[in-house]
C-alpha positions as CSV (number, residue, x, y, z in Angstrom):
1,X,16.0,9.0,-10.3
2,X,14.0,6.0,-8.8
3,X,12.2,3.8,-11.4
4,X,9.7,1.7,-10.0
5,X,8.3,-1.6,-12.3
6,X,4.8,-2.8,-12.1
7,X,4.3,-6.3,-10.6
8,X,4.2,-9.1,-13.5
9,X,2.8,-12.7,-12.5
10,X,6.6,-13.8,-12.4
11,X,7.2,-11.7,-9.4
12,X,4.5,-12.5,-7.3
13,X,6.9,-15.4,-5.7
14,X,9.4,-13.1,-5.3
15,X,7.5,-10.3,-3.9
16,X,5.5,-12.9,-1.3
17,X,9.0,-13.4,0.3
18,X,9.6,-10.2,0.1
19,X,6.5,-8.9,1.7
20,X,6.4,-12.0,4.4
21,X,9.8,-10.8,6.0
22,X,8.1,-7.1,6.1
23,X,5.2,-8.8,8.1
24,X,2.5,-7.4,5.4
25,X,-0.1,-9.1,3.8
26,X,0.2,-11.4,0.7
27,X,-3.2,-12.1,-0.1
28,X,-4.3,-10.8,-3.7
29,X,-0.5,-10.4,-4.7
30,X,-2.0,-11.5,-8.3
31,X,-5.6,-9.7,-8.2
32,X,-5.8,-7.9,-11.6
33,X,-7.0,-4.7,-9.2
34,X,-4.2,-4.2,-7.2
35,X,-1.6,-1.9,-8.7
36,X,1.8,-2.8,-7.2
37,X,5.3,-1.8,-8.2
38,X,8.4,-2.9,-7.2
39,X,11.7,-1.5,-6.8
40,X,15.2,-2.9,-7.5
41,X,18.9,-3.1,-7.1
42,X,21.4,-3.5,-9.7
43,X,21.4,-7.5,-8.9
44,X,17.7,-7.5,-9.4
45,X,16.7,-7.7,-6.1
46,X,13.9,-6.4,-4.5
47,X,14.8,-3.3,-2.6
48,X,10.7,-1.9,-1.8
49,X,7.5,-1.9,-2.9
50,X,4.3,0.0,-2.6
51,X,1.0,-0.1,-4.3
52,X,-2.8,0.3,-3.7
53,X,-6.3,-1.3,-5.0
54,X,-9.3,1.3,-5.9
55,X,-12.6,1.6,-4.9
56,X,-14.9,0.9,-7.5
57,X,-15.9,4.6,-8.1
58,X,-12.1,5.0,-8.0
59,X,-12.4,8.0,-5.6
60,X,-10.7,5.6,-2.7
61,X,-7.4,4.0,-2.9
62,X,-6.2,1.7,-0.2
63,X,-2.7,2.2,0.3
64,X,-0.8,-1.2,0.8
65,X,2.4,-3.5,0.2
66,X,4.5,-0.3,1.1
67,X,7.9,-2.3,2.7
68,X,11.6,-1.3,2.4
69,X,14.5,-4.1,2.3
70,X,16.1,-3.7,5.6
71,X,19.4,-2.5,4.4
72,X,17.5,0.6,2.8
73,X,15.8,2.0,5.5
74,X,16.2,5.2,6.8
75,X,16.9,7.2,4.1
76,X,13.4,8.1,3.3
77,X,13.1,5.2,0.6
78,X,9.3,4.1,2.7
79,X,8.2,8.1,2.0
80,X,9.4,7.9,-1.5
81,X,7.4,4.4,-2.0
82,X,4.6,5.8,0.0
83,X,4.3,9.4,-2.1
84,X,4.9,6.9,-5.4
85,X,1.4,5.2,-4.7
86,X,-0.2,8.3,-3.5
87,X,0.5,9.9,-6.7
88,X,-0.5,7.1,-8.9
89,X,-3.6,6.8,-7.1
90,X,-4.3,10.4,-7.2
91,X,-3.1,10.4,-10.9
92,X,-6.1,7.8,-11.4
93,X,-8.9,9.8,-9.8
94,X,-8.4,8.8,-6.2
95,X,-9.2,11.9,-3.9
96,X,-8.9,9.8,-0.5
97,X,-6.0,7.4,0.5
98,X,-7.0,4.8,3.5
99,X,-4.7,1.8,4.6
100,X,-4.1,-0.4,7.7
101,X,-1.4,-0.3,10.0
102,X,-1.0,-1.5,13.4
103,X,2.8,-0.9,13.9
104,X,3.9,2.1,11.7
105,X,1.4,5.2,12.9
106,X,4.0,7.5,13.3
107,X,5.6,7.0,10.0
108,X,2.2,7.4,8.5
109,X,1.4,10.5,10.6
110,X,4.4,11.7,9.1
111,X,2.9,11.9,5.3
112,X,-0.2,13.7,6.5
113,X,-2.3,10.4,7.5
114,X,-4.6,10.7,10.7
115,X,-6.5,7.7,12.7
116,X,-9.6,6.8,10.9
117,X,-12.7,4.6,11.6
118,X,-11.8,0.9,10.3
119,X,-15.4,0.5,9.6
120,X,-15.5,3.7,7.6
121,X,-12.4,2.5,5.6
122,X,-14.1,-0.8,4.9
123,X,-17.2,0.7,3.6
124,X,-15.5,2.7,1.4
125,X,-13.4,0.1,-0.1
126,X,-15.6,-3.0,0.5
127,X,-14.5,-4.4,-3.2
128,X,-10.9,-4.3,-2.3
129,X,-9.1,-8.2,-1.7
130,X,-7.5,-6.7,1.4
131,X,-10.9,-5.6,2.8
132,X,-12.9,-8.6,2.2
133,X,-10.3,-10.9,3.7
134,X,-10.4,-8.6,6.7
135,X,-13.8,-8.9,6.9
136,X,-14.1,-12.6,6.4
137,X,-11.5,-13.6,8.6
138,X,-12.4,-11.3,11.3
139,X,-8.9,-9.2,11.3
140,X,-11.0,-6.3,10.7
141,X,-11.6,-6.3,14.2
142,X,-7.6,-6.0,15.2
143,X,-6.7,-3.4,12.5
144,X,-5.9,0.3,12.8
145,X,-7.1,2.4,10.1
146,X,-5.4,5.8,8.7
147,X,-6.5,8.3,6.3
148,X,-5.9,11.5,4.2
149,X,-6.9,13.4,1.6
150,X,-4.9,13.0,-1.9
151,X,-4.2,16.5,-3.5
152,X,-1.0,17.8,-5.2
153,X,1.1,17.0,-2.2
154,X,0.3,13.2,-3.0
155,X,2.7,13.3,-5.8
């Protein structure tokens, strides 16, 4: 059984380095609205992360920060981490998951995601830190969006 620990303020520097190596967005890691969990090995090294931000109405979840350390990849860890975030979001009332990914489309498609309109994603989750950042910086124009419904298979 894998256990996850919620991100604490003491973890921000360590997870920033971990996500930087995975080439994922670092902004907003200290935002209270970001639900982020870390998986660590016996030496307390981060081996995985997963999380989401909810829309104000709690019906939409922006999945983010799903990353696996290189030596733990190809063993189902990424799918396990993504499913954990989706299950947690569903448990908090979300009925639809969204995410940005320019490189990992096939991975997300295996988890039931389909290509989505990035502007529809931004409209569903305008108050999330990542969407605000992408809109303000112009990065939204370069992003690829994905979505899926959340149901019993999200857990």
